[in-house]
MARGU-335118 format. One record per residue (C-alpha): residue number from 1; residue in one letter; x, y, z. Coordinates in steps of 0.5 Angstrom, whole numbers, plus 500, padded with zeros to 3 digits. Layout:
<pts>
<NUM,A,<X,Y,Z>>
...
</pts>
This chain:
<pts>
<1,M,<236,231,346>>
<2,A,<230,235,346>>
<3,S,<229,234,353>>
<4,Q,<236,237,354>>
<5,R,<235,243,350>>
<6,K,<228,244,354>>
<7,N,<232,244,360>>
<8,S,<237,248,357>>
<9,R,<232,253,355>>
<10,G,<229,253,362>>
<11,E,<236,254,365>>
<12,S,<237,260,361>>
<13,L,<230,263,362>>
<14,L,<231,262,370>>
<15,L,<238,266,369>>
<16,R,<235,271,365>>
<17,Y,<229,273,371>>
<18,A,<235,272,376>>
<19,I,<239,277,373>>
<20,L,<233,282,372>>
<21,G,<230,281,379>>
<22,A,<237,283,382>>
<23,W,<238,289,377>>
<24,A,<230,291,379>>
<25,L,<232,290,387>>
<26,F,<239,294,385>>
<27,C,<235,300,382>>
<28,L,<229,300,388>>
<29,A,<234,300,393>>
<30,P,<235,307,394>>
<31,V,<227,308,394>>
<32,L,<226,302,399>>
<33,W,<231,305,404>>
<34,F,<228,312,404>>
<35,L,<221,308,406>>
<36,S,<225,305,411>>
<37,I,<227,311,414>>
<38,G,<220,314,413>>
<39,L,<218,308,418>>
<40,R,<223,309,423>>
<41,P,<223,313,430>>
<42,R,<227,319,429>>
<43,T,<231,317,435>>
<44,E,<234,312,431>>
<45,I,<235,316,425>>
<46,I,<240,321,428>>
<47,T,<243,316,433>>
<48,P,<251,316,431>>
<49,Q,<251,308,432>>
<50,P,<249,304,426>>
<51,I,<242,300,427>>
<52,Y,<242,294,423>>
<53,W,<235,292,425>>
<54,P,<231,298,426>>
<55,S,<224,298,429>>
<56,F,<218,300,426>>
<57,S,<214,307,427>>
<58,L,<208,311,424>>
<59,D,<210,317,428>>
<60,A,<212,320,421>>
<61,W,<206,318,418>>
<62,H,<202,321,423>>
<63,M,<206,327,423>>
<64,I,<205,329,416>>
<65,W,<198,328,416>>
<66,E,<196,331,422>>
<67,D,<201,336,424>>
<68,W,<202,339,416>>
<69,P,<196,340,411>>
<70,M,<199,334,407>>
<71,A,<193,333,403>>
<72,K,<192,340,401>>
<73,Y,<200,340,398>>
<74,L,<198,334,395>>
<75,R,<192,337,392>>
<76,N,<196,343,390>>
<77,S,<201,339,386>>
<78,V,<196,334,382>>
<79,A,<192,340,380>>
<80,A,<198,344,378>>
<81,I,<201,339,374>>
<82,F,<195,336,371>>
<83,G,<193,343,369>>
<84,S,<199,345,366>>
<85,V,<200,338,362>>
<86,I,<193,340,359>>
<87,I,<195,347,357>>
<88,D,<201,344,354>>
<89,L,<197,339,350>>
<90,V,<192,344,348>>
<91,L,<197,349,345>>
<92,A,<203,344,343>>
<93,I,<199,340,338>>
<94,P,<196,345,334>>
<95,A,<203,348,334>>
<96,A,<207,342,332>>
<97,Y,<202,340,327>>
<98,S,<203,347,324>>
<99,L,<211,346,324>>
<100,A,<210,339,321>>
<101,R,<205,340,316>>
<102,Y,<205,347,313>>
<103,T,<210,351,309>>
<104,Y,<211,358,310>>
<105,R,<216,364,311>>
<106,G,<220,363,318>>
<107,R,<217,356,320>>
<108,D,<224,354,321>>
<109,D,<226,360,325>>
<110,I,<220,360,329>>
<111,G,<221,352,331>>
<112,F,<228,354,333>>
<113,Y,<226,360,337>>
<114,I,<220,355,341>>
<115,L,<226,350,342>>
<116,S,<231,355,344>>
<117,T,<226,358,350>>
<118,R,<228,351,353>>
<119,M,<235,353,354>>
<120,M,<234,360,357>>
<121,A,<236,360,365>>
<122,P,<230,360,369>>
<123,A,<233,365,374>>
<124,I,<233,371,368>>
<125,V,<225,371,368>>
<126,A,<224,369,375>>
<127,I,<223,376,378>>
<128,P,<219,379,372>>
<129,I,<214,373,373>>
<130,F,<214,374,380>>
<131,F,<212,382,379>>
<132,L,<207,380,373>>
<133,F,<203,375,377>>
<134,R,<203,380,383>>
<135,N,<200,385,379>>
<136,V,<195,381,376>>
<137,G,<193,378,383>>
<138,L,<195,371,381>>
<139,L,<201,370,386>>
<140,D,<200,365,391>>
<141,T,<195,361,387>>
<142,V,<195,354,384>>
<143,W,<193,357,377>>
<144,A,<200,361,377>>
<145,L,<203,355,378>>
<146,M,<199,351,372>>
<147,L,<201,357,368>>
<148,V,<209,357,370>>
<149,Y,<209,350,369>>
<150,A,<206,350,362>>
<151,A,<210,355,360>>
<152,I,<217,352,362>>
<153,N,<215,345,358>>
<154,L,<211,348,352>>
<155,S,<217,348,348>>
<156,F,<219,342,349>>
<157,V,<212,338,349>>
<158,T,<211,342,342>>
<159,W,<218,340,339>>
<160,I,<217,333,341>>
<161,I,<210,332,338>>
<162,R,<212,335,332>>
<163,S,<218,330,331>>
<164,Y,<212,325,332>>
<165,M,<208,328,327>>
<166,L,<213,328,322>>
<167,D,<213,320,322>>
<168,I,<206,320,319>>
<169,P,<205,319,312>>
<170,K,<202,325,308>>
<171,E,<198,320,304>>
<172,L,<194,319,310>>
<173,E,<192,326,310>>
<174,D,<191,327,302>>
<175,A,<186,321,302>>
<176,A,<182,324,308>>
<177,R,<182,331,304>>
<178,T,<180,327,298>>
<179,D,<174,325,302>>
<180,G,<173,332,304>>
<181,A,<176,332,311>>
<182,G,<178,339,313>>
<183,D,<185,340,317>>
<184,L,<181,340,324>>
<185,R,<178,334,322>>
<186,I,<184,331,320>>
<187,L,<188,333,326>>
<188,W,<183,330,331>>
<189,E,<181,324,327>>
<190,I,<188,322,324>>
<191,I,<194,325,327>>
<192,I,<192,325,334>>
<193,P,<190,317,334>>
<194,A,<197,316,330>>
<195,I,<201,319,335>>
<196,L,<198,318,341>>
<197,P,<204,314,344>>
<198,G,<208,321,343>>
<199,I,<203,325,346>>
<200,I,<203,320,352>>
<201,T,<211,321,352>>
<202,A,<211,328,352>>
<203,S,<205,328,357>>
<204,V,<209,324,362>>
<205,I,<216,328,361>>
<206,A,<212,334,362>>
<207,M,<209,332,368>>
<208,I,<216,329,371>>
<209,F,<219,336,370>>
<210,A,<213,340,373>>
<211,I,<214,335,379>>
<212,N,<221,337,380>>
<213,E,<220,344,379>>
<214,F,<223,348,385>>
<215,L,<225,355,383>>
<216,F,<218,358,381>>
<217,T,<214,354,385>>
<218,L,<218,357,391>>
<219,L,<218,364,388>>
<220,I,<210,364,387>>
<221,A,<208,359,393>>
<222,S,<210,364,398>>
<223,T,<205,361,403>>
<224,P,<202,354,405>>
<225,K,<196,356,401>>
<226,A,<199,354,394>>
<227,Y,<205,350,397>>
<228,T,<206,343,393>>
<229,M,<210,337,395>>
<230,S,<217,340,393>>
<231,V,<216,346,397>>
<232,A,<213,342,403>>
<233,L,<219,338,403>>
<234,A,<224,344,404>>
<235,N,<219,346,410>>
<236,F,<220,340,414>>
<237,T,<224,343,419>>
<238,G,<222,342,427>>
<239,G,<225,349,429>>
<240,S,<230,347,435>>
<241,D,<229,340,433>>
<242,G,<233,341,426>>
<243,L,<231,337,420>>
<244,I,<225,332,421>>
<245,Y,<229,326,416>>
<246,N,<223,321,417>>
<247,A,<218,326,415>>
<248,I,<222,328,409>>
<249,A,<224,321,407>>
<250,L,<216,319,407>>
<251,V,<214,325,403>>
<252,A,<219,324,398>>
<253,F,<217,316,397>>
<254,L,<210,319,397>>
<255,A,<211,324,391>>
<256,F,<215,318,388>>
<257,V,<210,313,388>>
<258,P,<205,316,383>>
<259,V,<210,318,378>>
<260,F,<213,311,378>>
<261,L,<206,307,378>>
<262,V,<204,312,372>>
<263,V,<210,310,368>>
<264,V,<209,303,369>>
<265,A,<202,303,367>>
<266,I,<204,306,360>>
<267,Q,<211,303,359>>
<268,K,<209,300,353>>
<269,H,<206,307,350>>
<270,L,<212,310,353>>
<271,S,<218,306,350>>
<272,R,<214,306,343>>
<273,G,<214,314,344>>
<274,L,<221,315,346>>
<275,T,<223,312,339>>
<276,M,<218,314,335>>
<277,G,<220,321,333>>
<278,A,<228,320,335>>
<279,V,<231,321,329>>
<280,K,<227,327,326>>
<281,G,<230,334,326>>
</pts>
């Protein structure tokens, strides 16, 4: 009897892993297909006849690293994205703490205004932002991309971190104040460690939004000096040769892998953070 129960449990576990493995393969199929396109010769991609057993080629790999300054585009992307996330956290954490803990006139209106800026169509402020950065000499720089990405995601990051702070019992802060701790010390030593999963979640989501931002990146990065990966993808044309599909696919894969690895590495914090403040208004 015990042996049959053990075998049944083993079969159930095996079936579960088989289903999860099939689902993972289904989800990764488009990514693997992109990788296969990036590792094919260009002649096999544009041919009208289907090729079921493609040949292997590193032509696109050599092209993106030798013919284009891909390393520079990658550095620009990393600097702009991580710089914007740092700016967002430095500004959003104190703002969220104020909205979550202090009581003052107009607090709810300020919170709604912060959130409503995320609902605004980006095209409305595109031209003013262009002239603003041009007048201050930041046009076509990574610093401008940092500021734009941070401005786009600041409201979202602030509101999400605020919802996490509402989950923290006020008794913890009252006990710290009884011991003589001030607001800054409470924020640094109690609140921030307690909402770390939420901060990680907000940072990852802001990073993904920054990676996917195209309009302002194209508007500000007018020359390859400040190009990021998203704008570089739009410029992979070969003139009379048309679109270079294998290079586009390979760059898209390279842009996807770092985000995927970050999400996998922090998935425990991410899943906890996504549910931690989900019911708070």
